[in-house]
N, C-alpha and C positions, 0 to 999 in steps of 0.2 A: 644137364638133364632137363632143365627148364625149357631150353630151346626145343628139345624133342617133344615135350608135352605140348608146348605151344603149337608146333608144327602138326602134331597129331590132332589137336583140337580143331585147327583151321581146316585140315583135310577132312576130318569127320563132318564138320559143318557143311563143307562143300559137297561131299558125297550125299549127305542127307537132303540138301536142297535140290540135288540133281535126281534124286529118286522119283519114280512116277507119282507117289503120293503128294509130294510138294507141288509138282506141276499140275496135277489134277485139281488140287485146291485152288491154285491160281486161275486155272481155266474156268472152274465153277464160279469163282468170284467175278471174273471178266464177263461170263455169260449172264450172271445175275445183274450186273451193272448195265449191260446192253439191253436186257429186258426192261429194266427200270427206265432207261432213256427212251426206249420205244413207247412204253406206256405213258410217259410224260408227254411225248410228241402227240400221241392220240388224244390225250386229254386237252392239250392246247388247241388241236383242230376242232374238237367238239365244242369248246368254249368259243371259238371264232365263228361258228355257225349261229346266226341270229335266231332267237327263239320266235317261232311263228305264233302270233296271236290270231285266233280264228274269228274273234268278234271285234267290231269297231263301232265307235260312236263319234259323230262329228257334225259339223255345220256345212250345209251345201247351198249353192246358189244356182238358179236356173233362169234362162231367158224365156221360158214358156209363159205366155200371157203377160209379158212385160213390154212396156213401151219405151221408146227412146233407148237410153243406155242403162237404165235401172234394171238390176237383176232382182228376182224375188228370192228372199232368204228362206232357209228351211233347216230342218234337223234330219239326220240320217242315222239309221241303226242297221248294222250288218251282223247277222248271226250265221255262223258256219253250221251247216246241217251235216255235212260229211266231206271227206277229202279223198275220193277214190284216186288212186295213183298219184297222190300228192297234189291234186288239183282241186281246190276248194269249191264246193257248191254252197252258195249263201242265200239266205232269205234277206232281202233288202226292204226295209220299211222307211218311207220318207214322208215328211209332212212339211208343206210349204205355205208361206203366207203370201197371198196374191195382193200386192200393194194396190194396184189400180181397182180391183174389184172389192177390196177390203174383205176378203174371204180366205178360207183355207182350202187346200186340196192335198190329197195323199196318194201315194203310189205304194203298191205291194208287188214285189218282183222277185224273180229268181235270177241269180247270176252265177257264172262259173269262170274260172281262170284257165284258158287253154295255154297260156304263156305266163311266165313269172310276173310280168307287168301289165298285160292286156287282159281285160275281162269283157264278157258279152252277157247280155241279159234281156229279159222280157217280163212284162207284167201288166197289171191293170191299174186304172185310176179309181179311187174309192168313192169320190164325191160326185161323180157323174159329169165332170168337165171334159173328160176324154174317155175313149173306149179302151185303148191299149197303148203301150209304148214299147219300143225296141231300143236298145242302147249298146254302144261300144265305148269302153273307157280305157284310159291309160293311167296307171299309178305312177305318177312322176317320181315320187319318193314313197316311203312307207306311210307318210301322212298326207300327202297332197295328191289329188286326182283331177282329171279332166275327162269329160265325156261328151259324146254327141248322141242326142236322143231323137228318134223318130216318134212323134206323138200324134196319134190319130184321134181327132175330135169328132169323128163320125163320117160315114160315107165309105168310099172304097179305099183300098190301100194307097192309091195315087193321091189321096187327100191328106196323106201323112206329112206333117211339117217337121223340119229338122231344127232342133234347139240345142244350145250348148249348156253344159252344166259343169260346175267346178266346186271344189271345197277342200276341207281338211278333216282328217279323222284320226282318232287315237285308238290303238288296240287295247283290249282288256281280256 
C-alpha cells in the first residue's frame, strides 16, 4: 500500500506542477526577472554618460601682444547661459596679464558649441587694446582647449591679426 501512496503523491505533484497556475507563476517570475535585468542595463547606460558641467574656470594663455615665444597668462570663466538642442551658449570672461606692457586686458564674449568638441565665439575687449575678436576653438579633452583668435586692434576687418590661445579648465 505504501507504494500506491507514494506513486499517488508523485503523480499528484506532477499534475499540480503541470497545471496552468504553476506555469503562469513561473512565467511571471521570468518576466519580472527580465524587467529587472533591463532596468539594470538602463541604469548602467545612464551612469556611463558623463555628467555635463555647464560652467568652467581655468587658466589660459594667448600670443596676443606677446613677443618672442612668451605667452601671456590669464584666467578664464565660462558660464552656461542656455543649451538649446543640447548645444551650450556660454558667456566667456577672460582676464590676461600682458607681460611686455605690464598691464591687464580683458575679453567678454559669447560662444556656442555647434559640435561636441568645436566651439565658435565673438566678443569685445574691455580695456581698449582691441575693438573685437572672433575665435574658433577645439576642446582637446574635457579640460584642455586650443583656439585661434582673430583680434582687431582698430581699422578694417583686414587689419585683424590671428593669435593662438590655449589653456586648461575645470567644470563646476
